[in-house]
Every structure is written in C-alpha cells, then in structure tokens.
N, C-alpha and C positions, 0 to 999 in steps of 0.2 A: 504494499500500499504506500503510495508516494503522497506526501503532504505538500500542498501548494503553499508557497510563500508569496510575499509582495513581489519578489524578484522573479520567481518562475512564473507568475501569473501573466508576465509581460512577454513571455516566449523569448526572454533574452533581449528585448528591445529596451535598452537602457536610456536611449535617447528620450523617449516619452516618460519615463520614470523621472529623468532629469528635468523635464519641462514642468512636471506637476509638482515635484519637490522645489524647483527653483521659483515657480509661481507662488507656491505656499509661503516660501521664505519671504519673498518681496511683499506679499500680501500682510504677513505678519510683522515685518519690519516697519510698516507704516505706523502701527501702534507705538512702537518703541521709540520711534523717531519723535512722534507727537508728544509723548510723554517727556522725553529728554528736553525738547524745546520749552514745553509748559514749565518744567522744573527750573530751567535756566532764566526764564522771564518771570517766574513767580505768579503766573496766572495762566488760565486755560487757553492755549492757542491751538488752532488747527491750521498748520502751514500748508501752503500749496504743494509742498513735497509729499504730504500725506495722500492727497489725491493722485499724484503722479505715481506713487508706488502702488496705491490701490488700483489704478488703472492697468499698469503694467503687470501687476501680479494677477489681476482679473482676466487679462488677455491670455496669459500663459495658462491659467486654469480653465478658460473656456477651450482653448486648443486641446488641453488634456482631456476635458469633458467630452469633446467631439471625437477624440481619438478612442476614448473608452465607451462612447455611445451611452452616456450616463445623463439622462434627463434632469437629474437632481442637480448636478454640477452645472449644467448648461443653463437652466432657469436662474439659479441663484447667482451665477457669475455674471449672466447677461444684465440682469437688474443692477447689481453692483457697479459694473462697468459704465452703464448709463447714467447713474448717480455721480460717478467719478468724473465722466466727460462733461456733464452739466456743472459741476462745481469748479472744474478747471475753467470752464467758459466764464463763470461768474467771477472766478478770482482774477482772470485777465482783465475783466471790466474794472474790478476794484483795485487792481495793482497800482495805479496811479495814486489812489488815496491811502491805502493802508499796506501795500507791499504784499498782500495775499489775504487769505481768509482769516479773520480773527473772530473768536467768539468770547 
C-alpha cells in the first residue's frame, strides 16, 4: 500500500508546488509587512505594498488553483485579487495626498 504525500500527489511536478507555496508565502507576507509598518509608525497603517503582495500572491494561488482544478481556491482567490486590484487603483488616486492607503 502506497501512501500519497503532498509531493507525490503532483506526480513529481515541483513547478506547480513551488507556484502554490510561493503564492501562499507572498500572500502571508503581506500581513507581516503591514504589522511591521504599523508597529514602526505606532498606528494602524495599510500600506500599498500590502495590496501588491496580496495581488501577486493571489495570482500565483489562482494559477495553482487552475492547475489543481480546485473551485474553492479559484473562487476565493479571484475575489481577493479583485479587491486587491481595486485597492491598488484607489491607492494610486490617493498617493498624491497620503502616499498610500492609511486607515
């Protein structure tokens, strides 16, 4: 009896495993960056880079979900990517006034 692991489930295709893990890392780093900047400034700040990391990580996870044919990943990341795009658009409009999104 052979046990399937996360690595053997991909049939040896480590490229897509890297895309998925890389996307998850980018998506998770956005929170660490937001926390670090908020601690530095002493107030709650949502910097533009938060949305950039969310969008890039979301795109990687969308590609991974497409490869896996996983509707849960696709729907979740599609919505998150749309929110990130919209916030990047709003941040660009506000950048002349505040230098990014600040809450």
